[in-house]
N, C-alpha and C positions, 0 to 999 in steps of 0.2 A: 675668722671671718665674722662670726656672729657678734663678737665683742665690738668690732669696728662699726657694725650696723647700729648697735646700741649707742655707741658714742656719737655717731652721726645723728641719730634720732634725738638724743639729749641736746646736742648743739643746736639743731633746728628748733627745738622747743624753746631753748633759751633765747635765741634770736627772735623768734616770734613773740615771746613775752616782752622783750625790749621794745618791739614795735608797738605792741598794745599799750604799754605805759606811755610811750611818746604821743599816742593819739588820744590819751585821756584829756590833755590840755586842748587839743583840737576839738574834741567833742563838747567841752565846756564852752568854748568860743562859739561853736555852731549853735548851741542851745540859745544863747543870747541873741544871735543874729536871726535865727528862725522864729523866736518869740516875737521879735520886732516885725519881721516880714508877715507872719501869720496874723498878727493883730491888725494889719491893714485890711484883712478880709473877714475876720471873725473875732468874736469875743473869747479869748483864751481863758480857760478855767484851770488853775493849777500850774504845774510845771510842764515845760517842754523838755523832753529828754532825747538825747542822741546817743546811740550805741554803735561803735565801729568795731566790727569783727573782721579778723583776717582768716580767710578760708584756706584750706589745705592747698588749694591751687595757687595761692598767693594773691588772689583778688580780695578786694575789700567789700564788705557788706555793710551798708549804712542803714540803720533802722531809726526812724523818727517817730516819736509818740507825743501826741498832744490832744487835749480835750477842749472842746469849745461848746458853748451853750447857745450861740447865735452866729449865723453867717450873714454878712451884710455886703453892700456894694463897696468896692475898693475905695479907700480914702486916699485921695491924691494930695500930696503935700506941695 
């Protein structure tokens, strides 16, 4: 019984890792889109980074990090 639990745990870990790698491309796409969006409201300094984590519960946690040195009125195109 203990061995089957270990196998199940390893399988879950492999499946979760596959999901993480699939979302690396998504996070790169989001970084570009968020940089554009945020630049309408502020002067972005440096990179915009997006990190997507999969929690043990199966939910996704999205963390966005950006630095700005000035906030301004929205630029309407």
